[in-house]
C-alpha positions in Angstrom: 72.1 51.8 -78.8 71.9 51.1 -75.4 70.4 53.0 -72.7 71.3 51.6 -69.6 72.5 54.5 -67.1 72.8 52.2 -64.0 76.3 51.5 -63.4 76.2 47.8 -61.8 74.5 47.1 -65.2 77.5 48.6 -67.1 80.0 46.5 -64.3 77.9 43.3 -64.4 78.0 43.0 -68.5 81.9 43.9 -68.4 82.8 41.4 -66.1 80.6 39.1 -68.5 82.2 40.3 -71.9 85.8 40.2 -69.5 84.6 36.4 -69.1 83.6 35.7 -72.7 87.2 37.1 -73.7 89.3 34.9 -71.4 87.3 31.7 -72.4 87.7 32.5 -76.0 91.4 32.9 -75.6 91.2 29.1 -73.7 89.1 28.1 -76.8 92.1 29.4 -79.1 95.1 28.0 -76.7 93.5 24.6 -76.8 93.6 24.8 -80.5 96.9 26.8 -80.4 98.6 23.8 -78.7 96.7 20.5 -80.5 96.6 17.6 -78.1 94.3 16.9 -75.5 96.9 16.9 -72.2 97.5 20.8 -72.7 93.1 21.2 -73.9 92.4 19.4 -70.6 94.9 21.9 -68.6 93.5 25.1 -70.3 90.1 23.9 -70.1 90.7 23.6 -65.9 92.6 26.4 -65.3 89.5 28.1 -67.4 87.1 26.2 -64.6 88.4 27.9 -61.9 87.3 31.4 -63.6 84.1 30.5 -64.1 82.7 30.6 -60.1 84.6 33.9 -60.0 83.0 35.6 -62.7 79.5 33.8 -61.3 80.0 35.0 -57.5 81.8 38.6 -59.2 78.6 38.9 -61.0 76.1 38.2 -58.6 77.3 39.9 -55.9 77.7 43.2 -57.8 73.8 42.7 -58.5 72.9 42.2 -55.2 74.8 45.2 -54.3 72.9 47.1 -56.7 69.5 46.1 -55.7 70.6 46.2 -51.7 68.1 49.0 -51.4 65.5 47.7 -53.3 64.5 44.6 -52.2 63.9 42.4 -49.0 66.9 41.5 -46.6 65.3 37.8 -46.7 65.5 37.9 -50.7 69.2 39.0 -51.1 70.3 36.1 -48.1 68.1 33.4 -50.7 70.0 34.9 -53.9 73.5 34.3 -51.3 72.2 30.7 -50.7 71.4 29.9 -54.5 74.9 30.4 -55.3 76.3 28.7 -52.7 74.0 26.1 -53.8 75.0 25.8 -57.5 79.1 25.9 -56.2 78.4 23.2 -53.8 76.3 21.1 -56.3 79.2 21.9 -59.3 82.4 21.1 -56.8 84.0 17.8 -57.7 
């Protein structure tokens, strides 16, 4: 089905699949508890997972490209992720 040989791509996709399972579990927990207060608590916990996954997947991607692109481009990617996290902070 998929003919991907790059292990970094598999690791990135695996992290995103794991993240989606965590999000789905969070949604099911919200439905299970059934109150807005508990749903908000679950949502707060999920908000901690998102940035971790973003940084992890980006670092995996950058490590996979390390030998292929210029160092200044890698620095721009890292700066961009940092700006996203900075802008999204509450």
